[in-house]
C-alpha positions as CSV (number, residue, x, y, z in Angstrom):
1,M,137.5,-12.9,192.2
2,T,134.8,-15.1,190.7
3,T,131.4,-15.5,192.2
4,S,129.6,-18.8,192.5
5,R,127.4,-17.9,189.5
6,E,130.2,-17.2,187.1
7,L,130.9,-20.1,184.7
8,K,134.3,-21.6,185.4
9,K,136.0,-22.2,182.1
10,E,139.7,-22.0,183.0
11,R,141.9,-24.7,184.6
12,L,145.1,-24.4,186.6
13,Y,147.5,-27.3,186.8
14,V,149.9,-27.8,189.7
15,R,152.4,-30.6,190.2
16,V,152.8,-31.8,193.8
17,S,154.7,-34.5,195.5
18,P,152.8,-37.4,197.0
19,H,153.4,-36.0,200.5
20,Q,152.1,-32.6,199.5
21,R,149.0,-34.2,198.0
22,D,148.4,-36.1,201.2
23,V,148.7,-33.0,203.3
24,I,146.4,-31.0,201.1
25,S,143.9,-33.8,201.0
26,E,143.9,-34.2,204.8
27,A,143.4,-30.4,205.2
28,A,140.6,-30.4,202.7
29,E,138.9,-33.2,204.5
30,A,139.3,-31.4,207.8
31,A,137.7,-28.3,206.3
32,Q,134.9,-30.5,204.9
33,K,135.7,-29.4,201.3
34,D,136.8,-31.3,198.2
35,V,140.4,-30.7,197.2
36,S,139.6,-28.4,194.4
37,A,137.4,-26.1,196.6
38,F,140.0,-26.2,199.4
39,V,142.9,-25.3,197.1
40,L,140.9,-22.6,195.3
41,D,139.8,-21.0,198.6
42,A,143.4,-21.1,199.9
43,V,144.9,-19.6,196.8
44,L,142.4,-16.8,196.5
45,A,142.8,-15.9,200.2
46,S,146.6,-15.8,199.7
47,A,146.3,-13.7,196.5
48,D,144.0,-11.2,198.2
49,R,146.4,-10.8,201.1
50,I,149.4,-10.3,198.9
51,L,147.6,-7.8,196.6
52,T,146.1,-5.9,199.5
53,D,149.5,-5.4,200.9
54,R,150.6,-3.9,197.7
55,R,147.5,-1.7,197.0
56,I,146.4,-0.5,200.5
57,F,148.5,0.8,203.3
58,G,147.4,2.6,206.4
59,L,149.1,5.5,208.0
60,N,148.3,7.3,211.2
61,D,147.7,11.1,211.0
62,E,151.3,11.9,211.8
63,R,152.8,9.6,209.2
64,W,150.2,10.7,206.6
65,E,151.2,14.3,207.1
66,A,154.9,13.3,206.6
67,F,154.1,11.3,203.6
68,T,152.1,14.0,201.9
69,A,154.7,16.6,202.8
70,A,157.4,14.5,201.2
71,L,155.3,14.2,198.0
72,D,154.6,18.0,198.0
73,R,158.3,19.0,198.5
74,D,160.0,20.8,195.6
75,V,162.5,18.8,193.6
76,T,166.0,19.4,195.1
77,P,169.3,19.3,193.2
78,A,169.8,15.8,194.5
79,K,166.7,14.8,192.7
80,S,167.5,16.6,189.4
81,S,167.9,13.4,187.5
82,L,164.4,12.4,188.5
83,Q,163.1,15.7,187.4
84,E,164.9,15.3,184.0
85,L,163.2,11.9,183.7
86,L,159.8,13.4,184.5
87,D,160.3,16.2,182.0
88,Q,160.8,13.8,179.2
89,P,157.8,12.8,177.1
90,S,156.4,9.4,178.1
91,L,156.4,6.4,175.7
92,L,152.7,7.2,175.0
93,E,153.5,10.8,174.1
94,R,156.3,10.0,171.6
């Protein structure tokens, strides 16, 4: 995320319908922001929410124990194809 002191060099272009533009402009005015600031704030808030859902998840103690136990279990025959895959050198090791 950029800070207010970072130089803004990049542009994003978005096509909107006249109705969408009107709604965004009305919301920006209600928030006492110009359209660019309003859109940037909304997009960054949405991006943070989406990325946080993918990076951070909370578990209570019981679920954490179950999660770590599942990770620590030995590979069973049902998972043998996964073990074969893990035993192969990665693309970086080839």
